[in-house]
Structures are given as C-alpha cells and as structure tokens.
C-alpha positions in Angstrom: -9.3 48.6 -19.4 -11.7 47.9 -16.8 -12.9 44.6 -18.9 -9.3 43.7 -20.0 -8.3 43.7 -16.4 -11.5 41.9 -15.3 -10.1 39.0 -17.9 -6.6 39.0 -16.2 -7.7 38.3 -12.9 -10.1 35.4 -13.6 -6.9 32.9 -13.9 -5.3 33.9 -11.4 -8.5 33.6 -9.4 -9.1 30.2 -10.8 -5.4 29.2 -10.2 -5.8 30.4 -6.6 -9.0 28.6 -6.0 -7.5 25.2 -7.2 -4.8 25.6 -4.8 -6.4 26.0 -1.9 -9.3 22.8 -2.8 -5.7 21.1 -3.4 -5.0 19.2 -0.1 -7.6 18.4 1.0 -8.9 14.9 1.6 -10.4 12.8 4.2 -7.2 11.3 4.9 -9.0 10.1 8.5 -11.7 8.2 7.0 -10.9 5.3 9.6 -6.7 4.8 8.8 -6.9 2.6 11.9 -10.3 0.5 11.2 -10.9 -1.9 8.6 -12.2 -0.4 5.3 -15.5 -2.5 5.9 -16.5 -0.8 8.7 -19.7 1.2 7.9 -21.3 1.5 10.9 -20.3 1.3 15.3 -22.5 0.2 18.2 -21.9 3.0 20.8 -23.3 0.9 24.1 -23.4 2.4 27.6 -20.0 2.0 29.3 -18.9 0.0 32.1 -18.6 2.3 34.9 -16.0 1.0 37.7 -15.9 3.4 39.8 -18.6 5.2 42.4 -19.3 7.9 41.0 -22.8 7.6 40.0 -23.8 8.6 36.1 -20.3 8.7 35.0 -20.6 6.2 32.0 -24.2 7.8 30.8 -21.3 11.4 30.5 -18.6 9.6 28.9 -21.0 7.4 26.5 -22.8 10.0 25.8 -19.8 12.3 24.7 -18.0 9.7 22.4 -21.9 9.4 20.5 -22.2 13.1 19.8 -18.5 12.9 18.6 -19.0 10.0 15.9 -22.2 12.0 15.0 -20.5 15.0 14.2 -17.9 13.4 12.1 -19.5 11.1 9.9 -17.1 8.6 9.0 -18.9 5.5 10.4 -22.8 5.5 11.3 -23.6 4.6 14.9 -26.2 1.6 14.5 -28.0 -1.3 17.8 -25.4 -3.5 18.5 -27.7 -6.2 16.5 -27.0 -4.2 12.8 -23.4 -2.4 13.7 -20.1 -3.7 11.9 -18.2 -2.9 15.2 -19.0 -2.3 18.6 -17.2 0.3 21.3 -16.6 -1.8 24.5 -15.5 1.1 27.1 -14.5 0.3 30.7 -14.2 3.7 33.1 -11.9 2.5 35.6 -10.8 5.4 38.0 -12.6 8.7 39.1 -10.6 10.5 40.9 -10.7 14.4 42.7 -8.1 15.6 44.6 -8.0 19.5 46.2 -5.2 21.4 43.9 -5.1 24.7 45.2 -5.6 26.4 49.1 -6.8 29.9 50.7 -4.9 31.1 53.7 -6.9 29.6 55.9 -6.1 25.8 54.4 -9.5 25.5 52.4 -9.7 24.4 49.1 -10.1 26.2 46.8 -9.8 24.1 43.4 -10.1 20.8 42.8 -8.6 18.4 40.0 -10.8 15.7 38.5 -9.8 12.8 36.5 -10.8 10.0 34.2 -9.1 6.8 33.6 -10.3 4.0 31.0 -9.7 1.4 28.6 -12.1 1.4 25.0 -11.6 -1.3 22.3 -13.3 -1.7 18.9 -14.8 -4.9 18.4 -16.1 -6.9 15.3 -19.0 -8.5 16.5 -17.0 -11.4 16.6 -15.1 -10.7 19.0 -11.7 -9.5 17.5 -10.3 -6.4 18.3 -9.8 -3.9 15.8 -8.6 -0.1 17.8 -7.7 -0.5 21.5 -6.2 2.0 24.3 -6.1 0.8 27.7 -4.7 4.3 28.6 -7.1 6.9 28.5 -6.8 9.7 30.8 -7.8 13.2 31.0 -7.8 16.3 33.6 -9.8 19.1 34.4 -10.1 21.7 37.4 -12.8 23.4 38.8 -13.4 25.9 41.4 -14.6 24.9 45.1 -17.4 26.7 46.6 -18.5 26.7 49.9 -22.4 25.8 48.6 -22.5 22.2 48.3 -25.0 22.4 45.8 -22.7 24.8 43.2 -19.7 22.8 43.9 -21.1 19.8 42.9 -22.3 21.3 39.8 -19.0 22.4 39.2 -17.8 19.0 39.4 -20.2 18.0 37.1 -19.1 20.6 34.3 -15.5 19.0 34.9 -17.1 15.8 34.1 -18.1 16.6 30.9 -15.1 18.4 30.0 -13.1 16.0 30.3 -15.6 13.6 28.8 -15.8 16.1 25.7 -12.0 16.1 25.7 -11.5 12.2 26.0 -14.2 11.7 23.0 -12.7 13.9 20.6 -9.3 12.9 21.3 -10.0 9.3 20.8 -12.5 10.1 17.8 -9.1 11.8 16.0 -7.2 8.6 17.0 -9.3 6.4 15.6 -10.1 7.4 12.6 -7.1 10.2 11.5 -4.6 7.3 11.9 -2.7 7.9 15.0 -2.7 4.3 16.5 -3.2 3.7 21.0 -0.5 4.1 22.7 
C-alpha cells in the first residue's frame, strides 16, 4: 500500500509544480524600452545642487540596480544602445521634529531629479522630469554623527529612486 500511495502522489506533486511555474514570465524585460536596446550607459549624473557627492551616490545606486536585474548590460557610452542622462535638480534638508527646548531632533532629506534614456542619436526612449524621494534621519549634537546620519538618508533615497525608476522602466509603468 505505501508504494501505491507514492504513485498517487507523483501526479499531484507534478501538477502542483506545473501550477507554481505557470504564471512566471520576465514580463518586464523593457516594456518601456525598444526591444533593440541591449546595453545602457549610465554616466555620472549632473548635480545642480550644492550638496557635494550627491551625483555619485545616486548614479552608483542606479548602476547597481541595473546590474542586479540583468535586463540590459551596462556599457561605455561609445558602445551602448542607449544612455541614461540624469540631472539632480534639488536637494533639501529641513527639521521635522523638535525637542521641548526647540532643538531639531529629526530632519527630512529630499532629492528631486530628472532622468531620460536616449539613443546615441538623441531620440528619447523614456523620460521622467519629476522623480522625487524623501527620507528622515535623526539629528545629533555631534556634527560628524549628524553628517553621517544625513549621508545614510541620502543613500536610502538614492536606493529608493533606483529601485522605483528601474521598475518603471522595465516593468511597464510609464513615466508620469
């Protein structure tokens, strides 16, 4: 009887595996990009703010996101099918929480930027002029700790921008 039960389980297990596999596709392979786009260059974005180093943090986050998902290859601009052109337009920090003695205890950092994916000939394939993200971070009396907290918030914002933008480019969500 145990052998017969095992034979009855095989079709059930195979059916379950087929159902699990059934709906999965890599639907997002560039729903908003031309099918001929196999590689993208992501040169360092332009930073129009006074926050030093912001362009490197945001650009690196987007590069990591592209490398993570393998939908397209990262290539030098001379060899790429498309180029990601980003401009960081605004960076702001403002206090959002205060102590009883009216000292800031928490800040909100925000970044606004634009990004477009263009062909080497200049044709715009994908564009969003209104990318924005925020993150909060704790204030600290120690200037170095406070600056470190702000940098962590900036990295968090950059990662959110990279994830959301990549998803909208490759998962079929159009730019706003």
